[in-house]
C-alpha positions as CSV (number, residue, x, y, z in Angstrom):
1,M,0.0,0.0,0.0
2,T,1.2,3.5,-0.9
3,L,-0.2,6.8,0.2
4,W,0.3,9.5,-2.4
5,A,-0.1,13.2,-1.5
6,R,-0.1,16.4,-3.5
7,I,1.1,19.5,-1.8
8,D,2.1,23.1,-2.4
9,Y,5.9,23.2,-2.0
10,G,7.7,26.4,-2.9
11,G,4.8,27.7,-4.9
12,Q,4.5,24.5,-7.0
13,A,2.3,21.5,-6.9
14,R,4.4,18.5,-5.9
15,I,3.6,14.8,-5.3
16,G,5.0,12.7,-2.5
17,V,4.6,9.5,-0.5
18,V,3.4,9.8,3.0
19,E,5.3,7.6,5.5
20,G,4.5,8.2,9.1
21,D,4.9,11.9,9.9
22,A,6.8,12.8,6.7
23,I,6.1,13.3,3.0
24,F,8.9,12.2,0.7
25,L,8.7,14.2,-2.5
26,H,9.0,12.6,-5.9
27,E,9.5,13.9,-9.4
28,G,6.7,13.8,-11.9
29,D,3.0,13.7,-11.3
30,L,0.7,11.2,-9.7
31,F,0.1,9.1,-12.8
32,D,3.7,9.3,-14.0
33,S,5.8,9.5,-10.9
34,G,9.5,9.5,-10.9
35,A,12.2,8.9,-8.3
36,A,12.3,10.4,-4.8
37,T,14.1,13.7,-4.8
38,G,15.4,13.5,-1.3
39,E,13.2,16.4,-0.2
40,I,11.1,15.7,2.9
41,V,8.2,17.7,4.2
42,P,6.7,17.1,7.7
43,V,3.0,16.2,7.5
44,A,2.2,18.8,10.1
45,E,3.7,21.6,7.9
46,A,2.3,20.5,4.6
47,H,0.0,22.8,2.6
48,W,-2.4,20.2,1.2
49,L,-3.8,20.3,-2.3
50,T,-6.5,18.0,-3.7
51,P,-4.6,14.9,-4.5
52,T,-5.7,15.0,-8.2
53,S,-7.2,17.8,-10.4
54,P,-10.3,16.1,-11.8
55,T,-12.3,17.1,-14.8
56,K,-15.3,16.0,-12.8
57,M,-16.5,14.1,-9.7
58,V,-19.2,11.6,-10.4
59,A,-21.2,11.1,-7.2
60,L,-23.7,8.3,-6.4
61,W,-27.1,8.6,-4.8
62,N,-28.8,5.6,-3.1
63,N,-25.9,3.2,-3.3
64,F,-26.1,1.4,0.1
65,H,-28.7,-1.2,1.1
66,A,-29.0,0.1,4.7
67,A,-29.9,3.6,3.7
68,A,-32.3,2.4,1.0
69,E,-34.1,0.1,3.5
70,K,-34.4,2.8,6.2
71,N,-35.6,5.5,3.8
72,G,-38.0,3.2,1.8
73,W,-36.0,3.6,-1.4
74,A,-36.2,1.0,-4.1
75,I,-32.9,-0.7,-5.0
76,P,-31.9,1.0,-8.3
77,A,-31.4,-1.1,-11.4
78,E,-28.5,1.1,-12.5
79,P,-26.2,3.7,-10.7
80,L,-28.0,6.9,-10.0
81,Y,-25.5,9.8,-10.1
82,F,-24.9,13.5,-10.5
83,I,-21.8,15.6,-11.3
84,K,-19.8,17.8,-9.0
85,T,-17.9,20.5,-10.9
86,P,-14.3,21.7,-10.5
87,N,-15.3,25.0,-8.8
88,S,-16.5,22.9,-5.8
89,F,-13.2,21.0,-5.3
90,N,-11.7,21.5,-1.9
91,A,-8.7,20.1,-0.1
92,H,-7.9,18.6,3.3
93,G,-7.6,21.3,5.9
94,Q,-9.4,24.0,3.9
95,Q,-12.7,25.6,5.1
96,I,-16.1,24.5,3.8
97,R,-17.9,27.8,3.3
98,A,-21.6,28.4,3.8
99,P,-23.1,29.7,0.6
100,G,-24.0,33.4,0.5
101,A,-27.0,32.8,-1.7
102,Y,-28.6,30.0,0.5
103,D,-29.5,30.2,4.1
104,G,-30.8,26.7,4.7
105,R,-29.1,23.7,6.2
106,V,-25.9,22.2,4.8
107,F,-25.2,18.5,5.3
108,Y,-22.0,16.4,5.3
109,E,-21.8,13.1,3.5
110,G,-18.8,10.9,4.2
111,E,-17.9,8.6,1.2
112,L,-15.2,6.6,-0.4
113,G,-13.7,8.1,-3.6
114,V,-12.5,6.0,-6.5
115,V,-9.6,7.7,-8.3
116,I,-9.4,7.0,-12.0
117,G,-5.8,6.3,-13.2
118,K,-6.2,6.5,-17.0
119,T,-8.7,7.3,-19.7
120,C,-11.6,5.0,-19.5
121,T,-14.4,4.5,-22.0
122,A,-16.9,1.6,-22.1
123,V,-14.7,-0.8,-20.2
124,P,-16.1,-4.2,-19.1
125,V,-16.4,-4.8,-15.4
126,E,-13.8,-7.6,-15.5
127,S,-11.1,-5.1,-16.5
128,A,-12.4,-2.0,-14.7
129,G,-9.8,-2.5,-11.9
130,E,-7.1,-1.7,-14.4
131,Y,-8.4,1.9,-14.6
132,I,-8.6,2.4,-10.8
133,F,-5.4,4.1,-9.5
134,G,-6.5,4.1,-5.9
135,Y,-8.9,5.5,-3.3
136,T,-9.5,8.6,-1.3
137,C,-11.9,10.2,1.3
138,V,-14.7,12.4,0.1
139,N,-17.1,14.7,1.8
140,D,-20.0,15.3,-0.6
141,V,-21.4,18.5,1.0
142,T,-25.0,19.2,0.1
143,A,-27.4,22.2,0.5
144,L,-30.2,19.7,1.0
145,E,-33.2,22.0,1.2
146,L,-32.5,23.2,-2.3
147,L,-33.1,19.8,-3.9
148,Q,-36.9,19.9,-3.7
149,R,-37.5,23.6,-3.1
150,D,-38.9,24.0,-6.6
151,P,-41.4,21.1,-7.1
152,S,-41.0,21.4,-10.9
153,F,-37.2,20.9,-11.0
154,P,-35.0,19.1,-8.5
155,Q,-31.9,21.2,-8.1
156,W,-29.1,18.6,-7.9
157,T,-26.5,20.8,-9.7
158,R,-27.0,23.8,-7.5
159,A,-27.4,21.9,-4.2
160,K,-24.1,20.0,-4.8
161,N,-21.8,22.5,-6.4
162,F,-21.4,25.6,-4.3
163,D,-17.7,26.6,-4.0
164,T,-15.9,24.3,-1.5
165,F,-18.6,21.6,-1.6
166,G,-16.6,18.9,-3.3
167,V,-14.0,17.9,-0.6
168,F,-11.6,15.1,-1.1
169,G,-8.2,13.9,0.1
170,P,-5.8,14.1,1.8
171,V,-4.2,11.3,-0.1
172,V,-4.8,8.6,-2.7
173,A,-4.2,5.1,-1.3
174,T,-3.1,2.3,-3.7
175,G,-3.1,-1.4,-3.2
176,L,-6.3,-1.7,-1.2
177,D,-9.3,-4.0,-1.4
178,P,-12.2,-1.4,-1.4
179,M,-14.8,-3.9,-0.3
180,A,-12.9,-4.4,3.0
181,L,-13.0,-0.7,3.9
182,R,-15.3,1.2,6.3
183,V,-16.2,4.8,6.2
184,R,-16.6,6.8,9.4
185,T,-17.6,10.4,9.7
186,L,-16.9,12.3,12.9
187,V,-18.5,15.6,13.9
188,N,-16.4,17.5,16.4
189,G,-14.9,14.1,17.3
190,R,-18.2,12.3,17.7
191,E,-18.8,9.4,15.3
192,R,-21.9,9.9,13.2
193,Q,-21.4,7.5,10.3
194,N,-19.8,4.1,10.3
195,Y,-20.6,1.8,7.4
196,G,-18.8,-0.8,5.2
197,L,-18.3,-0.8,1.5
198,D,-19.5,-4.4,1.5
199,D,-23.0,-2.9,1.9
200,A,-22.8,-1.1,-1.5
201,I,-25.3,-1.8,-4.2
202,F,-22.8,-1.1,-6.9
203,A,-19.1,-1.9,-6.0
204,P,-16.3,0.4,-7.3
205,A,-15.4,-1.8,-10.3
206,E,-19.0,-2.0,-11.4
207,L,-19.4,1.8,-11.0
208,V,-16.3,2.4,-13.2
209,S,-17.6,0.1,-15.9
210,R,-21.1,1.3,-15.9
211,I,-20.3,5.0,-15.8
212,S,-17.6,4.6,-18.4
213,H,-20.3,3.4,-20.8
214,D,-22.1,6.7,-20.3
215,M,-19.1,9.1,-20.4
216,T,-15.4,9.0,-20.7
217,L,-13.5,9.1,-17.4
218,E,-10.2,10.8,-17.4
219,A,-7.1,10.3,-15.2
220,G,-7.7,12.0,-11.9
221,D,-11.5,11.9,-12.1
222,I,-13.2,10.8,-8.9
223,I,-16.2,8.6,-8.4
224,A,-17.8,9.2,-5.0
225,C,-19.4,5.9,-4.1
226,G,-22.4,7.4,-2.2
227,T,-23.1,7.6,1.5
228,S,-25.1,5.6,4.0
229,L,-26.9,6.3,7.3
230,G,-26.0,9.2,9.7
231,V,-26.0,12.2,7.4
232,L,-26.8,15.4,9.4
233,P,-26.5,19.2,9.0
234,M,-23.4,21.1,10.0
235,K,-23.3,24.2,12.3
236,S,-20.8,27.0,11.8
237,G,-17.5,26.1,13.4
238,T,-18.1,22.4,13.1
239,T,-15.1,20.2,12.3
240,I,-15.9,17.3,10.0
241,E,-13.6,14.3,9.6
242,V,-14.1,11.5,7.1
243,A,-11.9,8.6,8.2
244,I,-11.2,5.4,6.2
245,D,-8.7,3.1,7.8
246,G,-5.9,2.5,5.3
247,V,-6.7,5.6,3.4
248,G,-6.6,8.4,5.9
249,V,-8.6,11.2,7.6
250,L,-10.0,14.1,5.6
251,R,-10.5,17.0,8.0
252,N,-12.3,20.3,7.3
253,Q,-14.1,23.0,9.2
254,Y,-17.5,24.4,8.2
255,V,-17.8,28.1,8.5
């Protein structure tokens, strides 16, 4: 397993491998990494960037059996998803900002993110794993009350894409079995979500395959696998942590 980070170092975006309390910088980029340079940055001093620069984040709705059962939702026959746009992307340690044009409740959603490693179009599920570079933590922030505010038009795009609402990082972890992972979300240190990917309706490889038949996925794109029970609104000053053992802890404050 390797934990890849992307940080601002000397005014430039640099990649590195996280080992313990240090980041060992490498040449190149995440998908064409070179040798270690000998430069070392303490984790505590790192200025984190999003670990990739996606063209899009494809985010799932209703992808966990437990949430579907509790909410009375039918099990979908195919992945149900929306897009989060680049203006929303936000890194570990950065603030999640309350929208100025919306005064309703804003919710966290802790999720596993699948990181695409190379261009991917109409791939069969049997080979979809070849296009997965690794996994990251996602907080799919949502202005929930916007979704059904106008009964004639569900506002998924607006509710999901305010600036800073697409949070992911801090690293990309490679060499993991995603179905063995658990997602936990902590609110000011109190656990609010704890669910396993083994409860997913569509597993990561199937998501990559099915979505790639709809649209081309590019290296660095993220598929957010959806969330389960325990989604709640955030208050100003709240610290939200999305923790996935083996991947890391994504930490941000809502202001």
